[in-house]
C-alpha positions as CSV (number, residue, x, y, z in Angstrom):
1,M,42.0,91.2,-17.7
2,T,41.8,94.9,-18.6
3,T,40.1,97.6,-16.5
4,R,40.3,101.3,-15.9
5,P,43.3,101.9,-13.7
6,P,42.8,103.6,-10.3
7,G,43.4,107.4,-10.4
8,A,41.6,107.8,-13.7
9,S,39.3,110.4,-12.2
10,A,40.2,113.4,-10.1
11,A,38.1,112.1,-7.1
12,E,40.3,108.9,-7.0
13,Q,43.5,111.1,-6.8
14,V,42.5,112.9,-3.6
15,P,45.1,112.1,-0.9
16,I,44.1,110.0,2.1
17,R,45.0,111.7,5.3
18,G,44.0,110.3,8.7
19,L,42.0,107.4,10.0
20,I,38.5,108.9,9.1
21,A,39.6,109.6,5.5
22,A,40.9,106.0,5.3
23,I,37.7,104.5,6.6
24,E,35.6,106.6,4.2
25,A,37.9,105.6,1.3
26,V,37.7,101.9,2.1
27,L,33.9,102.0,2.3
28,R,33.1,104.4,-0.5
29,E,36.1,104.7,-2.8
30,P,38.3,101.6,-2.8
31,R,39.9,102.7,-6.0
32,R,41.1,105.8,-4.2
33,V,42.9,103.5,-1.7
34,M,44.5,101.5,-4.6
35,F,45.7,104.7,-6.2
36,A,47.1,106.0,-2.9
37,L,49.1,102.8,-2.4
38,R,51.2,103.6,-5.6
39,Q,52.0,107.1,-4.5
40,P,54.8,108.6,-2.3
41,G,53.8,108.4,1.3
42,A,51.9,105.2,0.9
43,G,53.3,103.9,4.2
44,A,51.1,106.3,6.1
45,V,48.1,105.0,4.3
46,V,49.1,101.4,5.1
47,A,49.7,102.2,8.7
48,A,46.2,103.9,9.0
49,L,44.6,100.8,7.4
50,L,46.4,98.5,9.9
51,V,45.4,100.7,12.9
52,I,41.7,100.6,11.7
53,A,41.9,96.8,11.3
54,V,43.4,96.1,14.8
55,F,41.2,98.6,16.6
56,S,38.0,97.4,14.9
57,A,38.9,93.7,15.5
58,A,39.5,94.6,19.2
59,I,36.1,96.3,19.5
60,Y,34.4,93.3,18.0
61,G,36.5,91.1,20.3
62,L,35.0,92.9,23.3
63,V,31.5,91.9,22.1
64,V,32.7,88.3,21.7
65,G,34.2,88.4,25.2
66,S,31.0,89.7,26.7
67,F,29.4,86.3,26.1
68,S,31.5,84.7,28.9
69,G,33.0,87.7,30.7
70,G,35.9,87.3,33.1
71,T,39.3,87.1,31.4
72,Q,37.6,86.9,28.0
73,W,37.0,90.6,28.3
74,W,40.6,91.1,27.4
75,A,41.6,87.7,26.0
76,A,39.1,87.7,23.1
77,P,40.1,91.1,21.7
78,V,43.8,90.2,22.0
79,K,43.3,86.8,20.3
80,I,41.1,88.2,17.5
81,S,43.4,91.1,16.7
82,A,46.5,89.0,16.9
83,G,45.0,86.1,14.9
84,L,43.9,88.6,12.2
85,L,47.4,90.0,11.8
86,V,49.2,86.7,12.1
87,S,47.0,85.1,9.4
88,A,47.6,88.0,7.1
89,L,51.4,87.8,7.6
90,I,51.4,84.1,7.1
91,C,49.6,84.4,3.8
92,L,51.4,87.5,2.5
93,P,54.2,85.7,0.8
94,S,51.8,83.4,-1.1
95,L,49.7,86.4,-2.1
96,F,52.7,88.1,-3.6
97,I,53.8,85.0,-5.4
98,F,50.3,84.4,-6.9
99,A,50.0,88.0,-7.9
100,T,53.4,87.9,-9.6
101,L,52.6,84.6,-11.4
102,G,49.4,86.4,-12.6
103,G,51.4,89.1,-14.3
104,A,51.4,91.8,-11.6
105,T,54.4,94.0,-11.3
106,A,53.4,95.4,-7.9
107,R,56.0,95.6,-5.2
108,L,55.7,93.6,-2.0
109,A,54.8,96.8,-0.1
110,E,51.9,97.5,-2.4
111,V,50.6,94.0,-2.1
112,F,50.8,94.4,1.7
113,G,48.9,97.6,1.4
114,I,46.1,95.9,-0.6
115,L,46.0,93.2,2.1
116,A,45.8,95.8,4.8
117,G,42.8,97.4,3.0
118,K,41.1,94.1,2.9
119,L,41.6,93.6,6.6
120,A,40.3,97.1,7.3
121,L,37.2,96.6,5.3
122,T,36.5,93.2,6.8
123,T,36.8,94.4,10.4
124,I,34.8,97.6,9.7
125,L,31.9,95.4,8.6
126,L,32.3,93.3,11.8
127,I,31.9,96.6,13.8
128,G,28.6,97.0,12.0
129,F,27.5,93.5,13.1
130,A,28.7,94.1,16.7
131,P,25.4,95.5,18.1
132,V,23.5,92.5,16.8
133,A,26.0,90.1,18.2
134,W,25.9,91.8,21.6
135,V,22.1,91.5,21.8
136,F,22.3,87.7,21.2
137,S,25.4,87.3,23.5
138,Q,23.3,88.8,26.4
139,S,20.2,86.8,25.7
140,T,21.4,83.3,25.1
141,E,23.8,80.8,26.7
142,S,24.1,78.5,23.7
143,L,27.8,78.3,22.8
144,A,27.0,76.5,19.5
145,W,24.5,79.1,18.5
146,M,26.7,82.1,19.2
147,G,29.6,80.4,17.4
148,A,27.5,79.9,14.3
149,L,26.3,83.5,14.5
150,H,29.8,84.9,14.7
151,L,30.9,82.6,12.0
152,A,28.1,83.9,9.7
153,F,29.0,87.5,10.4
154,W,32.7,86.8,9.7
155,A,31.8,85.0,6.4
156,I,29.8,88.0,5.2
157,A,32.6,90.4,6.1
158,A,35.2,88.1,4.5
159,F,33.2,88.0,1.3
160,F,33.3,91.8,0.9
161,G,36.9,91.8,2.0
162,A,37.7,89.3,-0.8
163,R,35.7,91.4,-3.3
164,F,37.9,94.4,-2.3
165,L,41.0,92.3,-2.9
166,H,39.9,91.0,-6.3
167,A,39.0,94.6,-7.4
168,A,42.4,95.8,-6.3
169,F,44.2,93.2,-8.4
170,A,41.9,93.5,-11.4
171,H,44.2,96.1,-12.9
172,L,47.4,94.4,-11.9
173,V,47.0,90.7,-13.0
174,K,46.2,89.2,-16.3
175,S,44.5,86.2,-14.7
176,G,42.6,86.3,-11.4
177,L,42.8,82.5,-10.9
178,G,45.8,82.8,-8.5
179,I,44.1,85.4,-6.4
180,K,41.0,83.2,-6.1
181,V,43.1,80.2,-5.0
182,W,44.9,82.4,-2.5
183,T,41.5,83.6,-1.1
184,I,40.6,80.0,-0.3
185,I,44.0,79.4,1.4
186,Y,43.6,82.5,3.5
187,L,40.1,81.5,4.6
188,L,41.4,78.1,5.7
189,V,44.3,79.7,7.6
190,A,42.0,82.2,9.4
191,L,39.6,79.4,10.4
192,Q,42.4,77.3,11.7
193,M,43.8,80.3,13.6
194,T,40.5,80.6,15.5
195,T,41.0,77.0,16.7
196,A,44.7,77.4,17.4
197,L,43.8,80.4,19.7
198,R,40.8,78.9,21.4
199,P,38.9,79.5,23.5
200,I,37.8,82.8,21.9
201,L,34.1,82.7,22.6
202,G,33.6,80.3,25.6
203,E,35.0,80.5,29.1
204,A,38.8,80.8,29.4
205,E,40.8,77.8,30.5
206,A,43.7,77.7,32.8
207,T,46.2,78.4,30.0
208,F,46.0,81.3,27.5
209,L,46.4,78.9,24.6
210,P,45.2,75.3,24.3
211,K,47.6,72.5,25.0
212,D,46.2,70.0,22.4
213,K,46.1,70.4,18.6
214,K,42.9,70.2,16.6
215,F,41.7,70.8,13.0
216,F,39.0,73.4,13.0
217,L,36.3,71.0,11.6
218,A,37.1,68.5,14.4
219,H,36.8,71.3,16.9
220,W,33.4,72.4,15.6
221,G,32.2,68.8,15.7
222,D,33.3,68.6,19.3
223,V,31.4,71.8,20.2
224,M,28.3,70.6,18.5
225,D,28.5,67.2,20.3
226,Q,28.8,69.0,23.6
227,A,25.8,71.2,22.8
228,A,23.7,68.1,21.8
229,K,24.5,66.2,25.0
230,A,24.1,69.0,27.6
231,K,21.8,71.9,28.3
232,P,23.0,75.2,26.7
233,T,25.8,76.6,28.8
234,K,28.8,78.8,28.5
235,R,31.4,76.0,28.0
236,S,34.8,76.5,26.6
237,E,34.9,76.6,22.8
């Protein structure tokens, strides 16, 4: 696959300094981010992208926690931010391997920077959905419905995050098949992480993390069964 490399225009070579500049670049000029990751001082850009991702995830987590309140005010932001970073770190080695197999000569630090850009874009989009999610969280007690709504918002944000990732690797790899396979793996890991860290949406249990293990599809099935058997209520998810 051949494409115009990042930095081909003067606008794409403008340095990214600060969080606001990083947000604008991720949203408006992703090729500027890709160029910056190959320049000296790329570490500052990666750090800014990670700060944006963690802060945005925490803000969205507050909206998620507002559905049940109580300890979920702090537990949901912590779990969402931590789950996001842990999922990325778990999948980073496989992303680097798939990129290398595809013909990329990028260093691990650059691949990590691209992944940080993906996380930043995904969480920024979640911030955009936050007001809508808050309105529904304050007007319904249906755990199943709110879970489906948050999942839909996450899926949309993940789609644009994946598009950023594929665009970043378009000029690095000869074949994008490995990146597509990795995207599926990452989505599965992220979905399982939401179950491993439950409850995120519903009322908090006695322990911070669940004692039993579940596959995310089995967990969703249990939530749907509970919703069908009882009146809508803020049960633990």
